[in-house]
C-alpha positions in Angstrom: -10.3 186.5 -28.4 -9.0 183.2 -29.2 -5.4 183.6 -27.8 -5.2 184.2 -24.0 -3.3 187.1 -22.9 0.1 186.9 -21.3 -0.6 188.1 -17.7 3.3 187.5 -17.1 6.3 185.4 -18.5 6.7 183.7 -15.2 4.7 181.5 -12.7 2.3 183.1 -9.9 3.4 181.8 -6.4 -0.2 180.6 -4.7 -0.2 179.5 -1.4 -3.1 176.5 -1.5 -5.0 174.6 1.3 -5.4 170.9 0.8 -9.1 170.1 -0.3 -9.8 173.4 -1.4 -10.6 174.4 -5.3 -9.1 177.2 -7.1 -10.3 178.4 -10.5 -7.3 179.2 -12.6 -7.8 181.9 -15.4 -7.2 180.6 -18.6 -8.2 184.0 -20.5 -5.2 186.1 -18.6 -7.7 189.3 -18.7 -8.5 188.7 -14.8 -7.2 191.4 -12.1 -7.1 188.7 -9.8 -4.2 186.6 -11.3 -3.4 184.0 -11.7 -7.2 183.2 -10.5 -10.4 184.1 -12.3 -12.8 187.1 -11.6 -14.8 186.4 -14.5 -13.4 188.6 -16.8 -13.9 185.4 -19.6 -17.3 186.2 -19.8 -18.2 186.4 -23.3 -15.0 185.0 -24.5 -14.2 181.1 -25.6 -12.4 180.7 -22.3 -13.3 179.1 -19.3 -11.4 179.1 -16.0 -9.5 175.7 -14.8 -10.7 174.1 -11.6 -7.7 172.9 -9.1 -8.4 171.1 -6.0 -5.4 170.9 -4.0 -3.8 167.7 -2.6 -1.9 169.4 -0.1 -1.3 172.8 1.7 1.5 174.5 0.6 3.0 176.5 -2.5 1.7 176.0 -6.1 3.4 177.4 -9.2 0.5 178.6 -11.4 1.1 179.5 -15.0 1.3 183.2 -15.9 1.6 182.9 -19.6 -1.5 180.8 -20.2 0.3 178.5 -22.4 1.0 175.6 -20.0 0.5 172.3 -21.2 0.0 171.5 -17.9 -2.5 174.1 -16.7 -3.4 175.4 -14.4 0.7 174.5 -13.2 3.5 176.1 -14.8 5.6 173.9 -17.3 8.0 176.4 -18.1 6.4 177.4 -21.3 6.8 180.9 -20.4 10.7 180.5 -21.6 9.7 180.0 -25.2 7.4 183.1 -25.4 
């Protein structure tokens, strides 16, 4: 698998806690989108660590094509 699976063509709204680290799924195969569940094992993909700088909502990329991963940059609109 060299191209990520498009999990959805919209961002995922995730409630995050300041100082906590989250691991965003880069392969698109995780059953716990947008967070990693280890489904990438055996592929060239690795999860992206994200440490929240404040408590609140974060909008993580669902299409796996964002240039600002793990955050959505609107790339899904061009897919």
